[in-house]
C-alpha positions in Angstrom: -2.8 9.8 26.5 -2.4 7.9 29.7 0.9 9.4 30.6 -0.7 12.9 30.6 -2.1 12.1 34.1 1.5 12.0 35.4 1.9 15.7 34.5 -1.5 16.8 35.8 -1.0 15.6 39.4 -1.3 18.5 41.8 -3.0 20.8 39.3 -6.6 21.9 39.0 -7.1 19.0 36.4 -6.0 16.4 38.9 -5.9 17.9 42.4 -4.0 16.0 45.1 -7.3 15.5 47.0 -8.4 13.2 44.2 -5.8 10.7 45.5 -7.6 8.6 48.1 -4.5 6.8 49.3 -0.8 6.6 48.6 2.0 4.4 49.8 5.6 3.5 49.2 5.9 -0.1 48.1 9.6 -0.1 48.5 12.8 -0.5 46.4 12.7 -2.2 43.1 14.4 -2.5 39.7 13.2 -1.4 36.2 15.6 -2.1 33.3 18.1 -3.2 35.9 18.1 0.3 37.4 17.4 0.8 41.1 14.1 2.6 41.8 11.4 3.4 44.4 8.0 2.0 43.8 4.9 4.0 44.8 1.2 3.2 44.6 -1.7 5.6 44.4 -5.5 5.0 44.6 -8.2 7.3 43.2 -12.0 6.8 42.8 -11.9 4.7 39.6 -8.2 4.2 38.9 -5.0 3.0 40.6 -1.5 4.1 39.6 1.8 2.5 40.3 4.9 4.7 39.6 8.6 3.7 39.7 11.1 6.5 40.0 14.8 6.0 39.5 17.1 6.5 42.5 20.3 8.5 42.2 21.2 11.8 40.5 18.4 11.6 37.9 15.1 10.7 39.7 13.0 10.2 36.5 10.0 8.0 36.1 10.9 4.5 34.8 7.6 2.7 34.9 3.9 3.7 35.2 1.0 1.2 35.5 -2.6 2.5 35.4 -5.4 0.1 36.4 -9.0 1.0 35.7 -10.9 -0.2 38.8 -14.5 0.7 37.8 -14.6 -2.1 35.2 -14.9 -5.8 36.2 -11.9 -6.6 33.9 -9.7 -4.0 35.5 -7.7 -3.3 32.3 -4.2 -2.0 32.8 -1.9 0.2 30.8 1.8 -0.1 31.4 4.7 1.8 30.1 8.4 1.5 30.8 10.4 4.6 30.0 14.0 5.0 29.0 15.8 8.4 29.1 18.6 9.7 26.9 20.1 12.5 29.1 22.8 13.3 26.5 21.1 13.2 23.1 23.1 14.0 20.0 21.0 16.5 18.0 22.0 18.2 14.8 22.5 22.0 15.2 19.4 22.7 13.0 17.0 20.2 14.8 14.9 23.0 16.3 15.3 25.6 13.5 11.9 26.6 12.1 11.7 26.6 8.3 8.3 27.9 7.2 6.6 26.1 4.3 6.3 27.9 1.0 3.6 30.5 0.9 3.4 30.6 4.8 2.3 34.0 6.2 3.3 35.4 9.6 0.6 35.4 12.3 0.0 38.8 13.9 -0.9 38.8 17.5 -3.0 41.5 19.1 -1.8 42.8 22.5 -3.7 41.5 25.4 -5.7 44.0 27.5 -4.2 44.5 31.0 -5.6 42.3 33.7 -7.1 44.1 36.8 -5.2 43.4 40.0 -6.6 40.5 41.9 -8.5 39.0 39.0 -7.4 36.0 36.9 
């Protein structure tokens, strides 16, 4: 899923040194909301990210451009956020299906100090 890249930045799966350049494009608007527009370049892909200004700096728009293909296809998503969702009290209550059995987990062996 293209948006997964957003959550991998700065991790071992997408280290920050994979980013070849980054710049602030400036202020903008997405869905009429004020945002800051950023651009990032990697070896074979460019990203544009718009983040809302104000008390809730959430991503509002992401554009991913594949630059290693002559057509340079793009994927774009515009995000909306519901910060006060109305959820039923039982929304996250687990109800096992009929004939379900519990899973028994074995304890993990202790990890030696200094080893992952």
